[in-house]
SEVOMAR-13616 format. One record per residue: residue number from 1; x, y, z of N, C-alpha, C in turn; residue in one letter. Coordinates in steps of 0.2 Angstrom, whole numbers, plus 5000, padded with zeros to 4 digits. Example, Ala and Ser with C-alpha at 12.3 -4.5 7.8 and 13.67 -1.06 7.14 Angstrom:
1,5066,4972,5039,5062,4978,5039,5066,4984,5039,a
2,5064,4989,5035,5068,4995,5036,5064,5000,5039,s
END
This chain:
1,4815,5095,5043,4813,5095,5036,4819,5097,5032,m
2,4820,5094,5027,4826,5095,5022,4824,5101,5018,t
3,4829,5105,5017,4829,5111,5013,4833,5109,5006,d
4,4830,5108,5001,4833,5106,4995,4838,5112,4992,p
5,4837,5118,4995,4842,5123,4992,4847,5125,4998,r
6,4847,5122,5004,4851,5123,5009,4858,5122,5007,g
7,4860,5116,5004,4867,5115,5003,4869,5120,4997,a
8,4865,5121,4992,4867,5126,4987,4869,5133,4990,a
9,4865,5135,4995,4866,5142,4998,4873,5141,5002,r
10,4874,5136,5005,4880,5135,5010,4886,5135,5005,a
11,4886,5131,5000,4891,5130,4995,4893,5137,4993,i
12,4888,5141,4990,4889,5148,4988,4893,5152,4993,d
13,4890,5152,4999,4893,5156,5005,4900,5154,5006,a
14,4902,5147,5006,4908,5145,5008,4913,5148,5002,l
15,4911,5147,4996,4916,5150,4991,4917,5157,4991,r
16,4912,5161,4994,4912,5168,4994,4916,5170,5001,r
17,4918,5165,5005,4921,5167,5011,4917,5169,5017,g
18,4910,5167,5017,4906,5169,5022,4905,5163,5027,w
19,4903,5164,5033,4902,5159,5038,4896,5155,5036,p
20,4895,5149,5038,4889,5145,5037,4888,5141,5044,v
21,4882,5139,5045,4880,5136,5051,4879,5128,5049,c
22,4883,5124,5051,4882,5117,5049,4880,5113,5055,v
23,4873,5111,5055,4870,5107,5060,4871,5110,5067,e
24,4870,5117,5067,4870,5121,5074,4877,5124,5075,g
25,4882,5122,5072,4889,5125,5073,4891,5130,5068,t
26,4893,5136,5069,4895,5141,5064,4902,5140,5063,t
27,4904,5140,5056,4911,5138,5054,4912,5143,5048,m
28,4919,5144,5047,4922,5148,5042,4927,5144,5038,l
29,4926,5143,5032,4931,5139,5028,4938,5143,5028,a
30,4943,5139,5030,4950,5142,5030,4952,5145,5023,v
31,4951,5141,5018,4953,5143,5011,4951,5149,5009,e
32,4945,5151,5010,4942,5157,5007,4941,5163,5012,t
33,4944,5162,5018,4944,5167,5024,4949,5172,5022,a
34,4949,5178,5025,4954,5183,5025,4954,5186,5032,d
35,4959,5190,5033,4960,5193,5040,4954,5197,5042,p
36,4951,5201,5038,4945,5204,5040,4939,5200,5042,a
37,4938,5195,5037,4932,5190,5038,4933,5186,5045,r
38,4940,5184,5046,4941,5180,5052,4940,5184,5058,l
39,4942,5190,5058,4941,5195,5064,4934,5196,5065,a
40,4930,5197,5060,4922,5197,5061,4919,5191,5064,a
41,4922,5185,5061,4919,5179,5063,4921,5177,5070,f
42,4927,5179,5072,4930,5176,5078,4934,5182,5082,d
43,4931,5187,5084,4934,5193,5087,4939,5192,5093,p
44,4938,5186,5096,4942,5185,5102,4948,5180,5100,d
45,4948,5178,5094,4953,5173,5092,4954,5167,5096,a
46,4948,5164,5097,4947,5158,5100,4945,5152,5096,r
47,4943,5153,5090,4940,5148,5086,4945,5142,5084,a
48,4943,5136,5086,4948,5130,5084,4948,5129,5077,a
49,4952,5125,5075,4953,5123,5067,4951,5116,5066,v
50,4946,5115,5062,4944,5108,5060,4948,5106,5054,l
51,4951,5100,5054,4954,5097,5048,4952,5090,5047,i
52,4953,5087,5042,4952,5080,5041,4957,5075,5044,s
53,4955,5069,5045,4959,5064,5049,4965,5063,5044,a
54,4964,5063,5037,4970,5061,5033,4975,5067,5034,g
55,4973,5073,5034,4978,5078,5035,4981,5078,5042,r
56,4977,5076,5047,4979,5076,5054,4984,5071,5055,a
57,4983,5065,5051,4988,5060,5052,4995,5062,5049,a
58,4995,5066,5044,5001,5069,5041,5005,5073,5046,t
59,5001,5077,5050,5004,5081,5055,5005,5078,5062,l
60,5004,5071,5062,5005,5067,5068,5000,5069,5074,k
61,4994,5071,5072,4989,5074,5077,4984,5069,5078,l
62,4984,5063,5075,4978,5059,5075,4980,5052,5077,a
63,4985,5051,5081,4986,5044,5084,4981,5041,5088,n
64,4976,5045,5090,4971,5042,5094,4964,5041,5090,q
65,4965,5043,5084,4959,5043,5080,4959,5038,5074,l
66,4954,5036,5071,4954,5032,5065,4956,5036,5059,a
67,4962,5037,5058,4965,5042,5053,4964,5040,5046,a
68,4963,5033,5045,4962,5031,5039,4955,5033,5036,a
69,4951,5035,5040,4944,5037,5037,4944,5044,5035,d
70,4944,5046,5029,4944,5053,5027,4938,5057,5029,p
71,4933,5054,5031,4927,5058,5034,4928,5060,5041,e
72,4933,5057,5045,4933,5058,5052,4936,5065,5053,h
73,4933,5069,5057,4935,5076,5058,4940,5076,5064,p
74,4945,5080,5064,4949,5082,5069,4949,5089,5071,v
75,4948,5091,5077,4948,5098,5079,4954,5100,5083,l
76,4958,5105,5081,4964,5107,5084,4962,5113,5088,v
77,4964,5113,5094,4963,5118,5099,4967,5125,5097,e
78,4964,5130,5097,4967,5137,5095,4973,5138,5100,r
79,4978,5140,5097,4984,5142,5101,4986,5149,5099,a
80,4990,5153,5103,4991,5160,5102,4994,5161,5095,p
81,4998,5156,5092,5002,5157,5086,4998,5155,5080,w
82,4992,5152,5081,4988,5149,5076,4983,5154,5073,l
83,4986,5159,5069,4982,5164,5065,4980,5161,5058,d
84,4978,5166,5054,4975,5163,5047,4981,5160,5043,l
85,4987,5163,5043,4992,5159,5039,4994,5153,5042,s
86,4994,5152,5049,4995,5146,5052,4990,5141,5051,g
87,4983,5143,5050,4978,5138,5049,4979,5136,5041,a
88,4981,5140,5037,4982,5138,5030,4987,5133,5030,i
89,4993,5134,5033,4998,5129,5034,4996,5122,5036,a
90,4991,5123,5041,4988,5117,5044,4984,5113,5038,l
91,4980,5117,5034,4975,5114,5030,4978,5112,5023,a
92,4984,5115,5021,4986,5114,5014,4993,5111,5014,d
93,4994,5104,5012,5000,5101,5013,5005,5103,5007,p
94,5003,5106,5002,5007,5108,4997,5013,5113,4999,q
95,5011,5116,5005,5016,5121,5007,5020,5118,5013,f
96,5020,5112,5014,5023,5109,5020,5031,5110,5020,d
97,5034,5109,5014,5041,5110,5013,5043,5117,5014,l
98,5039,5122,5012,5041,5129,5013,5039,5132,5019,a
99,5034,5129,5023,5032,5132,5029,5032,5127,5035,t
100,5038,5127,5038,5038,5122,5044,5032,5124,5049,p
101,5029,5119,5051,5023,5120,5056,5026,5122,5063,l
102,5022,5126,5066,5023,5128,5073,5019,5123,5077,k
103,5020,5123,5084,5017,5118,5088,5019,5119,5095,g
104,5018,5115,5100,5014,5109,5098,5006,5110,5098,p
105,5002,5106,5095,4995,5107,5094,4992,5101,5098,f
106,4986,5103,5100,4982,5098,5104,4975,5097,5101,r
107,4973,5091,5100,4966,5090,5098,4961,5089,5103,t
108,4955,5092,5102,4950,5092,5106,4944,5089,5103,i
109,4938,5087,5107,4933,5084,5104,4929,5088,5098,p
110,4928,5085,5092,4925,5090,5087,4917,5091,5089,p
111,4915,5096,5086,4908,5098,5088,4903,5094,5083,p
112,4897,5095,5085,4891,5092,5080,4892,5095,5074,r
113,4891,5091,5068,4891,5094,5062,4898,5094,5058,g
114,4903,5092,5062,4910,5092,5060,4911,5088,5053,a
115,4909,5082,5053,4909,5077,5048,4905,5080,5042,a
116,4899,5083,5043,4896,5086,5038,4899,5092,5034,t
117,4902,5096,5039,4906,5102,5036,4912,5100,5032,a
118,4916,5094,5034,4921,5092,5029,4918,5090,5023,l
119,4913,5086,5023,4910,5084,5017,4907,5090,5012,r
120,4904,5095,5016,4902,5101,5012,4908,5104,5008,l
121,4913,5105,5012,4919,5108,5009,4921,5104,5003,a
122,4921,5098,5003,4924,5094,4997,4919,5094,4991,r
123,4912,5095,4993,4907,5096,4987,4908,5102,4984,v
124,4910,5107,4988,4911,5114,4986,4918,5115,4982,a
125,4922,5110,4982,4929,5110,4979,4934,5114,4983,g
126,4933,5114,4990,4937,5118,4994,4941,5113,4998,l
127,4947,5115,5001,4950,5111,5006,4946,5110,5012,l
128,4946,5104,5015,4941,5102,5020,4945,5105,5027,p
129,4944,5111,5028,4947,5114,5034,4942,5120,5036,a
130,4941,5121,5043,4937,5127,5045,4939,5129,5051,f
131,4938,5136,5052,4938,5139,5059,4931,5137,5062,f
132,4931,5135,5068,4924,5133,5071,4923,5137,5078,v
133,4916,5139,5078,4914,5142,5084,4913,5150,5084,g
134,4913,5153,5078,4912,5160,5078,4905,5162,5077,g
135,4904,5168,5074,4897,5171,5073,4896,5173,5066,v
136,4890,5175,5064,4888,5178,5058,4886,5173,5052,g
137,4883,5168,5053,4882,5163,5048,4877,5166,5043,a
138,4879,5165,5036,4875,5167,5031,4871,5162,5028,e
139,4872,5156,5029,4868,5150,5027,4868,5145,5032,a
140,4863,5140,5032,4862,5135,5036,4861,5128,5032,s
141,4865,5123,5035,4864,5117,5031,4864,5111,5036,v
142,4861,5105,5034,4861,5099,5038,4864,5094,5033,t
143,4865,5088,5036,4868,5082,5033,4862,5080,5028,a
144,4856,5080,5030,4850,5078,5025,4850,5083,5019,a
145,4851,5090,5020,4852,5094,5015,4857,5092,5010,d
146,4863,5091,5012,4868,5089,5008,4867,5082,5004,l
147,4864,5078,5007,4862,5071,5004,4857,5073,4998,d
148,4852,5077,4999,4848,5079,4994,4851,5083,4988,a
149,4856,5087,4990,4860,5090,4985,4864,5086,4980,h
150,4867,5080,4983,4871,5076,4979,4867,5070,4976,v
151,4861,5069,4977,4857,5064,4976,4856,5063,4968,d
152,4859,5058,4965,4859,5057,4958,4852,5057,4955,p
153,4847,5055,4959,4840,5055,4957,4837,5062,4955,a
154,4841,5068,4957,4839,5074,4955,4840,5076,4948,a
155,4845,5072,4945,4847,5073,4938,4842,5072,4933,l
156,4841,5077,4928,4836,5077,4923,4839,5078,4916,v
157,4836,5075,4911,4838,5076,4904,4836,5083,4902,l
158,4841,5087,4900,4839,5094,4899,4838,5096,4891,a
159,4842,5093,4887,4842,5094,4880,4846,5089,4876,t
160,4845,5089,4869,4849,5085,4865,4850,5088,4858,r
161,4855,5086,4854,4856,5089,4848,4861,5084,4844,a
162,4861,5084,4837,4866,5081,4833,4872,5084,4834,r
163,4878,5080,4835,4885,5083,4836,4890,5078,4832,l
164,4891,5079,4826,4897,5075,4823,4903,5077,4826,p
165,4907,5072,4828,4914,5073,4831,4919,5070,4828,v
166,4925,5072,4829,4931,5068,4826,4931,5061,4828,a
167,4931,5056,4823,4930,5049,4825,4924,5046,4825,g
168,4918,5050,4825,4911,5048,4826,4907,5053,4823,a
169,4906,5053,4816,4902,5058,4813,4894,5057,4815,e
170,4892,5051,4816,4885,5050,4818,4885,5049,4825,q
171,4884,5055,4828,4883,5056,4835,4878,5061,4837,a
172,4876,5060,4843,4871,5065,4846,4873,5066,4853,e
173,4873,5073,4855,4875,5074,4862,4868,5076,4866,i
174,4869,5073,4872,4863,5074,4877,4865,5077,4883,v
175,4862,5083,4886,4865,5086,4892,4860,5085,4898,a
176,4863,5084,4904,4859,5083,4910,4861,5088,4915,f
177,4856,5089,4919,4858,5094,4925,4853,5093,4931,r
178,4855,5095,4936,4851,5095,4942,4849,5102,4944,a
179,4843,5103,4947,4841,5110,4949,4845,5114,4953,p
180,4849,5111,4958,4852,5114,4963,4860,5114,4962,d
181,4862,5111,4956,4869,5110,4955,4871,5114,4949,s
182,4877,5117,4949,4880,5120,4942,4883,5114,4938,t
183,4884,5108,4940,4887,5103,4936,4882,5101,4930,d
184,4885,5101,4924,4881,5099,4918,4884,5093,4915,e
185,4882,5087,4916,4885,5081,4913,4882,5080,4906,h
186,4886,5077,4902,4884,5075,4895,4885,5068,4893,v
187,4881,5066,4888,4882,5059,4885,4882,5060,4878,a
188,4887,5056,4875,4888,5056,4868,4885,5050,4865,l
189,4880,5050,4861,4877,5043,4859,4880,5043,4852,l
190,4883,5037,4851,4887,5036,4845,4884,5030,4841,i
191,4883,5031,4834,4880,5026,4830,4872,5025,4832,g
192,4870,5019,4830,4863,5017,4831,4862,5010,4834,q
193,4857,5009,4838,4856,5003,4841,4854,4998,4836,p
194,4856,4992,4836,4854,4987,4831,4853,4980,4834,g
195,4851,4981,4841,4849,4974,4844,4854,4972,4849,g
196,4860,4975,4848,4866,4973,4853,4866,4978,4859,q
197,4869,4976,4864,4870,4980,4870,4875,4986,4868,l
198,4874,4992,4871,4878,4997,4870,4885,4996,4873,p
199,4890,4998,4870,4897,4999,4873,4897,5006,4876,l
200,4898,5006,4883,4898,5012,4887,4905,5014,4890,v
201,4906,5020,4889,4912,5022,4893,4911,5028,4897,r
202,4913,5027,4904,4912,5033,4909,4919,5037,4909,l
203,4918,5043,4907,4925,5047,4906,4924,5053,4911,h
204,4928,5053,4916,4927,5059,4920,4931,5065,4917,s
205,4929,5071,4918,4932,5077,4915,4939,5078,4917,e
206,4943,5080,4913,4950,5081,4914,4952,5087,4910,c
207,4952,5093,4912,4954,5099,4908,4961,5098,4906,l
208,4966,5096,4910,4973,5096,4909,4974,5091,4903,t
209,4971,5085,4904,4972,5080,4899,4968,5080,4892,g
210,4961,5082,4893,4957,5082,4888,4958,5088,4883,d
211,4959,5094,4886,4959,5100,4882,4967,5102,4881,v
212,4971,5102,4886,4978,5104,4886,4983,5099,4884,l
213,4981,5093,4883,4985,5088,4881,4991,5085,4886,g
214,4989,5086,4893,4994,5084,4898,4996,5077,4897,s
215,5003,5076,4898,5006,5069,4898,5006,5066,4905,l
216,5004,5070,4910,5004,5067,4917,4999,5061,4918,k
217,4994,5061,4914,4989,5056,4914,4987,5053,4907,c
218,4983,5048,4907,4981,5045,4900,4974,5047,4898,d
219,4971,5052,4901,4964,5054,4900,4963,5056,4893,c
220,4967,5061,4890,4965,5063,4883,4965,5057,4878,g
221,4971,5053,4878,4971,5047,4874,4965,5042,4875,p
222,4963,5041,4881,4958,5037,4883,4951,5039,4880,q
223,4950,5046,4880,4944,5049,4878,4944,5048,4870,l
224,4949,5049,4867,4949,5048,4859,4948,5041,4857,d
225,4952,5037,4861,4951,5029,4860,4944,5027,4861,h
226,4941,5029,4866,4934,5027,4868,4929,5029,4862,a
227,4930,5035,4860,4925,5037,4854,4926,5033,4848,i
228,4933,5031,4847,4934,5027,4841,4932,5020,4842,a
229,4933,5017,4848,4931,5010,4849,4923,5010,4849,r
230,4920,5014,4852,4912,5014,4851,4910,5015,4844,i
231,4913,5019,4840,4911,5020,4833,4912,5014,4830,a
232,4918,5010,4831,4919,5004,4827,4914,4998,4829,a
233,4912,4999,4835,4907,4994,4838,4900,4995,4834,e
234,4899,5001,4832,4892,5003,4829,4887,5006,4833,g
235,4888,5005,4840,4883,5008,4844,4885,5008,4851,w
236,4885,5014,4854,4887,5015,4861,4886,5022,4864,g
237,4888,5023,4870,4887,5029,4874,4893,5031,4877,v
238,4896,5037,4877,4901,5040,4881,4898,5045,4885,l
239,4899,5044,4892,4897,5048,4897,4902,5053,4899,l
240,4902,5059,4898,4907,5064,4901,4904,5067,4907,y
241,4908,5065,4913,4905,5066,4919,4909,5072,4922,l
242,4906,5077,4925,4909,5083,4927,4912,5082,4934,r
243,4917,5077,4935,4920,5075,4941,4927,5075,4941,q
244,4930,5082,4939,4937,5083,4938,4941,5080,4944,e
245,4947,5078,4942,4952,5075,4947,4949,5070,4952,g
246,4945,5065,4949,4942,5060,4953,4937,5062,4958,r
247,4934,5068,4956,4929,5071,4961,4931,5076,4966,g
248,4938,5078,4965,4940,5083,4970,4940,5090,4967,i
249,4939,5091,4961,4939,5097,4958,4946,5099,4955,g
250,4946,5104,4950,4952,5106,4946,4957,5109,4951,l
251,4955,5114,4955,4960,5117,4960,4964,5112,4964,v
252,4960,5108,4967,4963,5103,4972,4967,5097,4968,n
253,4965,5096,4962,4969,5091,4957,4976,5095,4956,k
254,4976,5101,4955,4982,5104,4954,4986,5105,4960,l
255,4983,5105,4966,4987,5105,4972,4990,5098,4973,r
256,4986,5093,4971,4989,5086,4971,4994,5085,4966,a
257,4994,5088,4960,5000,5088,4956,5006,5091,4959,y
258,5005,5096,4963,5011,5099,4966,5014,5094,4971,r
259,5010,5091,4975,5012,5086,4979,5015,5080,4976,l
260,5013,5078,4970,5016,5073,4966,5023,5076,4964,q
261,5024,5082,4962,5031,5085,4961,5035,5084,4967,d
262,5033,5083,4973,5037,5082,4979,5038,5075,4980,q
263,5035,5071,4976,5037,5063,4977,5031,5059,4979,g
264,5025,5062,4980,5019,5058,4982,5016,5055,4976,f
265,5013,5049,4976,5009,5047,4971,5002,5049,4971,d
266,4997,5048,4966,4991,5051,4966,4987,5049,4972,t
267,4987,5043,4975,4984,5041,4981,4986,5045,4987,v
268,4992,5045,4988,4994,5049,4994,4993,5056,4993,d
269,4994,5059,4987,4992,5066,4987,4985,5068,4989,a
270,4980,5064,4986,4973,5065,4988,4972,5064,4995,n
271,4975,5059,4998,4973,5058,5006,4977,5064,5010,t
272,4983,5066,5008,4986,5071,5011,4982,5078,5011,r
273,4979,5079,5006,4974,5085,5005,4968,5084,5009,l
274,4966,5078,5012,4960,5077,5015,4955,5074,5011,g
275,4956,5072,5006,4951,5069,5001,4951,5061,5001,f
276,4946,5058,4999,4946,5051,4997,4950,5050,4991,a
277,4953,5043,4991,4957,5041,4985,4953,5042,4979,v
278,4946,5041,4979,4942,5042,4973,4935,5045,4976,d
279,4934,5051,4974,4928,5054,4977,4922,5054,4972,a
280,4923,5051,4966,4918,5051,4961,4911,5047,4963,r
281,4906,5049,4960,4899,5046,4962,4897,5043,4955,d
282,4898,5036,4954,4896,5033,4948,4888,5032,4948,f
283,4885,5034,4953,4877,5034,4953,4875,5039,4948,g
284,4878,5044,4947,4876,5049,4942,4876,5046,4935,v
285,4882,5042,4934,4882,5039,4927,4876,5034,4926,a
286,4875,5030,4931,4869,5026,4931,4862,5029,4930,a
287,4861,5035,4933,4855,5039,4932,4855,5041,4925,r
288,4861,5044,4922,4861,5046,4915,4859,5040,4910,m
289,4862,5034,4911,4860,5028,4907,4853,5026,4908,l
290,4850,5027,4914,4843,5025,4915,4838,5030,4911,l
291,4840,5036,4911,4836,5041,4908,4837,5040,4900,l
292,4842,5037,4898,4843,5036,4891,4840,5029,4889,l
293,4837,5026,4894,4834,5019,4893,4838,5013,4892,g
294,4844,5014,4895,4849,5009,4895,4850,5006,4901,q
295,4847,5000,4902,4848,4996,4909,4853,4991,4909,q
296,4856,4989,4903,4860,4983,4903,4866,4986,4897,r
297,4872,4985,4899,4877,4988,4895,4883,4984,4895,v
298,4888,4985,4890,4895,4982,4890,4899,4989,4892,r
299,4903,4988,4897,4907,4994,4900,4914,4993,4898,l
300,4917,4999,4895,4923,4999,4892,4927,5003,4898,l
301,4931,4998,4902,4934,5001,4908,4939,4996,4911,t
302,4944,4998,4914,4949,4994,4918,4948,4994,4926,n
303,4943,4999,4927,4941,5000,4934,4935,4996,4937,n
304,4936,4992,4941,4931,4988,4944,4926,4992,4948,p
305,4928,4998,4951,4924,5002,4955,4918,5005,4950,a
306,4920,5006,4944,4914,5008,4939,4909,5003,4938,k
307,4911,4997,4938,4906,4991,4937,4902,4991,4943,v
308,4905,4991,4949,4901,4991,4955,4897,4997,4956,a
309,4899,5003,4954,4895,5008,4955,4889,5008,4951,g
310,4889,5006,4944,4884,5006,4940,4879,5000,4943,l
311,4881,4995,4944,4877,4989,4946,4873,4991,4953,e
312,4877,4994,4957,4873,4996,4964,4868,5001,4963,a
313,4868,5005,4957,4863,5010,4955,4858,5007,4950,a
314,4858,5001,4949,4853,4998,4945,4854,4997,4937,g
315,4860,4998,4935,4862,4996,4928,4866,4990,4928,v
316,4864,4985,4924,4868,4979,4924,4874,4979,4919,e
317,4880,4977,4921,4885,4977,4917,4886,4970,4915,v
318,4884,4968,4908,4885,4962,4906,4892,4959,4904,a
319,4896,4964,4903,4903,4963,4901,4908,4969,4902,e
320,4913,4967,4905,4918,4973,4906,4923,4972,4900,r
321,4924,4977,4896,4929,4977,4890,4935,4981,4892,v
322,4941,4978,4891,4947,4981,4893,4948,4987,4889,s
323,4951,4992,4893,4953,4999,4889,4960,5001,4891,h
324,4965,4998,4888,4971,5000,4890,4975,5003,4885,h
325,4979,5008,4887,4984,5012,4882,4991,5011,4885,l
326,4996,5011,4880,5003,5011,4883,5005,5018,4887,p
327,5009,5017,4892,5011,5023,4896,5016,5027,4892,p
328,5017,5033,4894,5023,5037,4891,5027,5039,4897,n
329,5033,5042,4896,5038,5043,4902,5035,5047,4907,p
330,5030,5051,4906,5027,5056,4911,5022,5053,4915,h
331,5018,5048,4912,5013,5045,4916,5014,5038,4918,n
332,5020,5035,4917,5021,5028,4919,5020,5027,4926,a
333,5022,5031,4931,5021,5030,4938,5013,5031,4939,r
334,5010,5035,4936,5003,5036,4937,4999,5030,4936,y
335,5000,5027,4930,4997,5021,4928,4999,5015,4932,m
336,5005,5015,4934,5007,5009,4939,5003,5010,4946,a
337,5002,5016,4948,4998,5017,4954,4991,5015,4953,t
338,4988,5017,4947,4981,5014,4946,4981,5007,4946,k
339,4986,5003,4944,4986,4996,4944,4987,4993,4951,r
340,4992,4996,4954,4994,4993,4960,4990,4995,4967,d
341,4988,5001,4966,4985,5004,4973,4977,5005,4972,r
342,4974,5006,4966,4967,5007,4966,4964,5001,4962,t
343,4967,4996,4960,4964,4990,4958,4962,4990,4951,g
344,4965,4994,4947,4963,4994,4939,4966,4987,4936,h
345,4962,4985,4932,4964,4978,4929,4964,4979,4921,q
346,4967,4975,4918,4968,4975,4910,4962,4971,4908,l
END
């Protein structure tokens, strides 16, 4: 039987540094562990270390596995020198240049629940890495629990209010949330319908770009331009999705920034951290539009994945409208990567 609160409890436990039981295997997240918690979890220092295939490929540990699959788990046998600091070095590539790894390491068959555990860590915004095989689980979770937790169908319309904004004084904000998630997505309804299809923009949260004015990406200017463009059309919806860093979360996005400073592009930075190139769920956006009564839209985007994501979830995209802004010296490589490696179009 699925426990709708199982994943929420497990996510809370992981972030607090407590062990969890994932499909019968007890695990402790490497990122939130400390020496005392690790000793209580694994008093004999035998717990192996679970990492993603993307990270294992970087460490040359996954030659026998499908390393291109970010969901594929890799279990590293515990060695005498593999303590907490060693596990952190295994898990977090931002320290690769400063912390040469010891070895050699040997991979062993992963336990039941390994893939679910990596997925759980990503949903919790943590690095996908665990100590495996200890004691003291504070919560229990299954793959079905996690599926229920991230199901867009759980999203409900919570409230709405008038909200004049710069560039669109005739606007209304609508908030959405799910019972077992702290994420609160919003929609900005701009103008009034007059028989035409709404112009819709899916904008993923970007604290650095939207709030702090980062020049590393084009998110802030895209947000402002989208509001102005929808207002000029007379009717449309801007969806502000709480999926920071293409779904990997703020902390992991900043880790990716550090890798970019070392020469990696956004795609390679994400995969080296053990995440998918794009971990966003556009089914959430489709659910928001359907709750607003919008089943057919014009979509302001250069990203074909957004078109496919909406249509797969029941929203027809009648037209894709280009949304292009000129690069600056700081984001030119980022925008070229979107064009060349993630299929963005003009």
